[in-house]
C-alpha distance (Angstrom), angle and dihedral (degrees) to the residues before:
residue distance angle dihedral
X1 . . .
X2 3.71 . .
X3 3.83 92.1 .
X4 3.77 92.8 47.3
X5 3.81 91.9 51.8
X6 3.83 90.3 52.1
X7 3.80 91.6 49.1
X8 3.79 90.8 45.1
X9 3.82 93.3 50.9
X10 3.82 91.0 46.5
X11 3.80 91.4 51.0
X12 3.80 90.8 48.1
X13 3.84 90.3 53.6
X14 3.82 93.8 54.2
X15 3.83 95.8 75.1
X16 3.82 90.3 48.9
X17 3.80 92.0 51.1
X18 3.80 93.6 43.7
X19 3.79 92.9 46.5
X20 3.83 90.3 56.0
X21 3.82 92.6 48.2
X22 3.79 92.2 44.1
X23 3.81 91.3 49.7
X24 3.80 91.7 50.7
X25 3.83 90.9 48.2
X26 3.79 92.1 50.3
X27 3.82 92.5 47.8
X28 3.83 90.5 47.6
X29 3.82 90.8 50.3
X30 3.82 90.6 49.9
X31 3.82 90.6 49.6
X32 3.83 90.6 51.7
X33 3.82 92.1 48.3
X34 3.81 91.1 50.0
X35 3.82 88.9 48.9
X36 3.80 92.0 51.6
X37 3.80 92.1 50.7
X38 3.82 94.0 44.7
X39 3.80 92.0 45.3
X40 3.79 93.7 52.1
X41 3.80 94.3 43.8
X42 3.82 92.8 46.6
X43 3.81 92.0 47.8
X44 3.80 92.8 50.2
X45 3.81 93.2 45.8
X46 3.80 91.8 49.0
X47 3.80 91.8 48.2
X48 3.81 91.0 51.0
X49 3.82 91.8 47.1
X50 3.81 92.1 49.3
X51 3.80 90.2 46.0
X52 3.82 89.7 52.9
X53 3.80 91.2 57.1
X54 3.84 88.5 43.2
X55 3.78 94.7 -127.9
X56 3.81 93.4 170.4
X57 3.83 91.5 54.1
X58 3.81 92.0 46.1
X59 3.79 91.7 53.2
X60 3.78 91.9 44.9
X61 3.82 92.8 51.6
X62 3.80 98.4 40.7
X63 3.81 102.6 38.1
X64 3.78 102.6 13.4
X65 3.79 93.6 -123.7
X66 3.78 115.3 142.8
X67 3.78 100.6 -156.8
X68 3.77 130.3 130.7
X69 3.80 96.8 -121.0
X70 3.81 90.3 162.2
X71 3.78 91.4 63.1
X72 3.79 94.2 40.6
X73 3.81 93.2 52.8
X74 3.79 93.8 45.1
X75 3.81 92.1 50.0
X76 3.80 90.4 47.2
X77 3.82 91.7 52.3
X78 3.81 91.1 47.4
X79 3.80 93.0 51.1
X80 3.80 91.8 44.5
X81 3.81 90.0 55.0
X82 3.83 90.1 46.6
X83 3.79 89.1 51.8
X84 3.83 92.9 50.1
X85 3.78 93.0 50.1
X86 3.81 92.5 46.3
X87 3.81 88.3 53.4
X88 3.81 89.3 50.2
X89 3.82 90.6 50.0
X90 3.81 91.8 48.5
X91 3.79 89.0 48.9
X92 3.80 88.9 53.2
X93 3.82 88.7 54.0
X94 3.80 91.3 46.3
X95 3.81 96.4 -121.8
X96 3.78 100.8 101.9
X97 3.80 98.8 115.9
X98 3.80 95.1 47.2
X99 3.80 93.1 50.6
X100 3.82 93.5 43.2
X101 3.80 90.3 51.8
X102 3.80 89.9 50.9
X103 3.82 92.0 47.5
X104 3.80 92.9 47.3
X105 3.81 90.3 48.6
X106 3.80 90.6 51.0
X107 3.81 91.4 48.3
X108 3.81 90.9 50.6
X109 3.81 90.9 50.3
X110 3.83 91.3 48.7
X111 3.83 91.4 49.2
X112 3.81 91.9 49.4
X113 3.81 92.1 48.5
X114 3.82 90.8 47.3
X115 3.80 92.0 50.9
X116 3.80 91.9 47.6
X117 3.81 91.6 49.3
X118 3.80 90.0 46.5
X119 3.80 94.3 54.4
X120 3.80 98.6 37.7
X121 3.82 90.8 99.7
X122 3.79 95.1 34.1
X123 3.81 99.0 61.9
X124 3.84 97.2 51.6
X125 3.81 89.9 47.4
X126 3.81 91.6 51.6
X127 3.82 92.2 50.5
X128 3.80 89.8 45.7
X129 3.82 89.6 51.4
X130 3.80 91.0 52.2
X131 3.81 89.6 49.2
X132 3.83 92.8 48.3
X133 3.81 92.6 48.6
X134 3.81 92.7 47.1
X135 3.82 95.0 48.1
X136 3.83 92.3 37.5
X137 3.78 93.6 -152.0
X138 3.83 91.2 138.5
X139 3.78 125.1 36.1
X140 3.78 137.9 163.3
X141 3.79 112.1 -70.4
X142 3.83 94.8 30.6
X143 3.79 118.8 127.3
X144 3.79 108.2 -133.4
X145 3.77 140.1 174.8
X146 3.81 121.5 -147.7
X147 3.81 113.0 -178.5
X148 3.82 103.1 -50.4
X149 3.82 95.4 -20.3
X150 3.78 117.4 98.5
X151 3.77 129.4 175.7
X152 3.78 150.6 105.6
X153 3.81 120.6 -63.0
X154 3.79 105.9 -118.6
X155 3.78 100.9 171.9
X156 3.77 137.9 0.2
X157 3.78 118.2 -155.8
X158 3.77 133.3 176.5
X159 3.81 92.9 -89.4
X160 3.80 108.5 23.1
X161 3.78 145.6 17.6
X162 3.80 119.7 -128.6
X163 3.82 114.5 -141.7
X164 3.80 128.9 -174.1
X165 3.80 115.8 -152.2
X166 3.80 124.5 -146.2
X167 3.81 88.7 -100.6
X168 3.81 89.6 57.4
X169 3.80 96.0 -106.6
X170 3.80 115.9 146.4
X171 3.80 115.2 -136.7
X172 3.79 126.3 -173.4
X173 3.80 114.2 -151.0
X174 3.82 119.6 -170.8
X175 3.80 110.4 -120.2
X176 3.79 90.4 -128.8
X177 3.82 88.0 63.6
X178 3.81 90.2 54.6
X179 3.80 89.1 59.4
X180 3.82 96.0 44.4
X181 3.82 99.6 44.3
X182 3.78 132.7 56.9
X183 3.80 109.2 -92.1
X184 3.81 119.0 -163.1
X185 3.79 114.9 -158.1
X186 3.81 108.6 -156.1
X187 3.80 115.1 -122.1
X188 3.81 96.3 -131.1
X189 3.81 91.9 60.2
X190 3.83 92.6 55.4
X191 3.83 92.4 58.6
X192 3.80 93.7 65.8
């Protein structure tokens, strides 16, 4: 009888536990639905208001930028409202901190990967520039040929070398390319 009373009390607790979880799930779903509706309505209203003041035309005339700032701002506001209501729904479920830690970790990883991809060409060019300046095999005023590109070195920076062709075209060559490829320095430029 003792075992049956334990099983009976455990079975009687299950509906109470499930009703609390089910209630929280339903409330969280309602919060998300309200957020979706408010986000869409707010985004549309903001886009119409910005279109009324002709923000895109003002930016185009004053700065010369042809960008749909009306749409960008309205989408941003919509997604911000979605985000707030998702946080409220997660808070209702009691898992806000876990999810926010996961999201912040993912954002940090994405930022680190973006920075690494952004500087993957920069670092070799900087080291190549240091090598070129130390060895002094190319300097401003030299006429050089790299692959099919030929011209006079106008400027050498930390990342790239600016060359002017005989036709007057300006070409920027990454310094890392000057180390990897065969560079021919014309004899007449070395005499000066």
